[in-house]
C-alpha positions in Angstrom: -80.6 35.5 -48.6 -81.5 31.9 -49.5 -78.8 29.3 -50.0 -79.5 28.7 -53.7 -79.6 32.4 -54.4 -76.3 32.8 -52.6 -74.7 30.1 -54.7 -75.9 31.7 -57.9 -74.5 35.0 -56.8 -71.1 33.6 -55.9 -71.0 31.7 -59.2 -71.8 34.9 -61.1 -69.1 36.8 -59.3 -66.4 34.2 -60.0 -64.8 35.0 -63.4 -63.1 31.6 -63.6 -65.3 28.9 -65.0 -64.4 25.3 -64.3 -64.2 23.3 -67.5 -66.5 20.3 -67.7 -64.8 16.9 -66.9 -65.8 15.5 -70.3 -64.1 18.3 -72.1 -60.9 18.0 -70.1 -61.0 14.2 -70.5 -61.4 14.5 -74.3 -58.4 16.9 -74.4 -56.3 14.6 -72.3 -57.1 11.6 -74.4 -56.3 13.5 -77.6 -53.0 14.4 -76.2 -52.1 10.9 -75.0 -53.4 9.0 -78.1 -50.5 10.1 -80.4 -48.0 8.8 -77.8 -49.6 5.4 -77.6 -50.0 5.4 -81.4 -46.2 6.2 -81.8 -45.4 3.4 -79.4 -47.5 1.0 -81.3 -46.1 1.9 -84.7 -42.5 1.7 -83.5 -42.8 -1.6 -81.6 -45.5 -3.6 -83.3 -47.2 -2.0 -86.4 -50.2 -3.1 -88.3 -50.3 -6.8 -89.4 -49.1 -7.2 -93.0 -52.3 -9.0 -94.2 -54.6 -6.3 -92.8 -56.4 -5.8 -96.1 -57.3 -9.5 -96.3 -58.1 -9.7 -92.6 -60.7 -7.0 -93.0 -62.9 -9.5 -94.9 -62.9 -11.7 -91.8 -65.9 -10.7 -89.6 -64.1 -11.9 -86.5 -61.2 -9.5 -87.2 -63.7 -6.6 -87.4 -65.5 -7.9 -84.3 -62.3 -7.3 -82.2 -62.6 -3.5 -82.9 -66.3 -3.5 -82.0 -65.5 -5.2 -78.7 -62.6 -2.9 -77.7 -64.3 0.3 -78.8 -67.5 -0.7 -77.0 -65.5 -1.2 -73.8 -63.8 2.1 -74.1 -66.9 4.1 -74.9 -69.0 2.3 -72.2 -66.2 3.0 -69.6 -66.1 6.7 -70.6 -69.8 7.0 -69.9 -69.5 5.3 -66.6 -66.3 7.1 -65.7 -67.8 10.5 -66.4 -70.8 9.6 -64.3 -68.6 8.5 -61.4 -66.7 11.8 -61.5 -69.7 13.4 -59.7 -69.7 13.0 -55.9 -73.3 11.8 -55.8 -72.9 9.2 -58.5 -73.3 5.5 -58.0 -72.2 2.6 -60.2 -75.7 1.2 -60.1 -77.0 4.0 -62.3 -74.7 3.4 -65.3 -72.8 0.2 -64.5 -75.1 -1.8 -66.9 -73.3 -0.1 -69.8 -70.3 -2.3 -69.1 -72.4 -5.3 -70.1 -72.5 -4.1 -73.7 -68.9 -5.3 -74.7 -69.6 -8.5 -72.7 -72.7 -9.1 -74.7 -70.9 -8.5 -78.0 -68.0 -10.9 -77.2 -70.5 -13.5 -76.0 -72.4 -13.2 -79.3 -69.1 -13.5 -81.2 -68.2 -16.7 -79.3 -71.7 -18.2 -80.0 -71.4 -17.2 -83.7 -68.0 -18.8 -84.0 -69.2 -22.0 -82.3 -71.9 -22.4 -84.9 -69.4 -22.3 -87.8 -67.2 -25.2 -89.0 -63.7 -24.7 -87.6 -60.4 -26.0 -89.0 -58.6 -25.5 -85.6 -59.5 -27.1 -82.3 -61.1 -24.8 -79.6 -58.0 -24.8 -77.4 -55.8 -23.8 -80.3 -58.0 -20.9 -81.0 -58.1 -19.9 -77.4 -54.4 -20.0 -76.8 -53.5 -18.5 -80.2 -50.0 -17.4 -81.2 -49.7 -14.0 -79.5 -50.9 -14.5 -75.9 -47.7 -13.2 -74.3 -47.4 -10.3 -76.6 -51.0 -9.4 -76.0 -50.8 -9.4 -72.2 -47.7 -7.2 -72.4 -48.5 -4.9 -75.3 -52.0 -3.7 -74.1 -50.8 -2.6 -70.6 -47.8 -0.8 -72.1 -49.8 0.9 -74.8 -52.3 1.9 -72.1 -49.8 3.9 -70.0 -50.1 7.3 -71.8 -53.8 6.9 -72.1 -54.2 5.9 -68.4 -52.2 9.0 -67.4 -54.4 11.2 -69.6 -57.6 9.7 -68.4 -56.7 10.1 -64.8 -55.8 13.8 -65.5 -59.2 14.2 -67.0 -61.1 12.6 -64.2 -59.2 14.7 -61.6 -61.3 17.6 -62.7 -64.3 15.9 -61.2 -65.1 14.9 -57.6 -65.5 11.2 -57.5 -66.8 9.8 -54.2 -65.1 6.5 -54.8 -61.7 7.3 -56.3 -60.6 3.7 -56.6 -63.7 2.8 -58.7 -63.2 5.9 -60.9 -59.6 4.9 -61.3 -60.7 1.4 -62.4 -62.9 3.0 -65.0 -59.8 5.0 -66.2 -58.1 1.7 -66.6 -60.9 0.3 -68.6 -61.0 3.4 -70.9 -57.3 3.3 -71.6 -57.2 -0.5 -72.0 -60.1 -0.4 -74.4 -58.3 2.1 -76.7 -54.9 0.4 -76.3 -56.6 -2.9 -77.2 -58.1 -1.3 -80.3 -54.5 -0.4 -81.4 -53.2 -3.8 -80.6 -56.1 -5.5 -82.5 -54.8 -4.3 -85.8 -51.5 -6.1 -85.1 -52.8 -9.3 -83.6 -53.3 -12.2 -86.0 -55.5 -14.1 -83.5 -59.0 -13.2 -84.4 -61.0 -15.8 -82.5 -63.4 -14.3 -79.9 -62.1 -17.1 -77.6 -58.7 -15.5 -77.7 -60.1 -12.0 -77.2 -62.2 -13.0 -74.2 -59.2 -14.7 -72.6 -56.1 -12.7 -73.3 -57.5 -9.3 -73.9 -59.5 -9.6 -70.7 -56.3 -10.6 -68.7 -54.5 -7.6 -70.2 -57.4 -5.3 -69.4 -57.7 -6.6 -65.9 -54.0 -5.6 -65.3 -54.6 -2.1 -66.5 -57.9 -1.8 -64.5 -56.2 -2.9 -61.3 -53.4 -0.4 -61.9 -56.0 2.4 -62.5 -57.8 1.5 -59.3 -54.6 1.6 -57.2 -53.4 4.9 -58.7 -56.9 6.4 -58.8 -57.4 5.7 -55.1 -54.6 8.3 -54.5 -54.7 10.8 -57.3 -58.5 11.1 -57.7 -59.1 11.7 -54.0 -60.5 15.2 -53.2 
């Protein structure tokens, strides 16, 4: 019997079907999201002037950046959950949020500003940002790692780093609705630092829990 035919026969005889990684990841994120949301509402909450802020394009841009990061990282993470996958095949997707924030910075630079550049970069919430995003990421990171465990990543640390990017992206989306610093300079600095913390944690944990 040929090898491929043998594999098909064994698969047909096995009544238990392994659920796709994407399906498990979606369920895990759906389970973790309410926990992060509850943490956000209890500790921070939405900024009081959110209705006015929605008319500011740079406020809206924050959500575009963070969601682009999360979605790009999901695509790359699911790709890396396969043993034969390489970052070179899908890694370019991570350039999308970088391109968006770069365009935002360029757009802001072309507009007349009432505040100096360093004031916009440092903002008023840098400490809260670098603490809140990692903390809000914790339930999401746990859920993402659980989802990716159903795959077989050849490079578990790298897959764990993608789990960190996914969870940080969604956590930053929550935090963006609280943060009153809307400048892309603030986002590229402090959101990136917070995301790097979560990504490093994901890589360290993933190196252990995603190994097969």
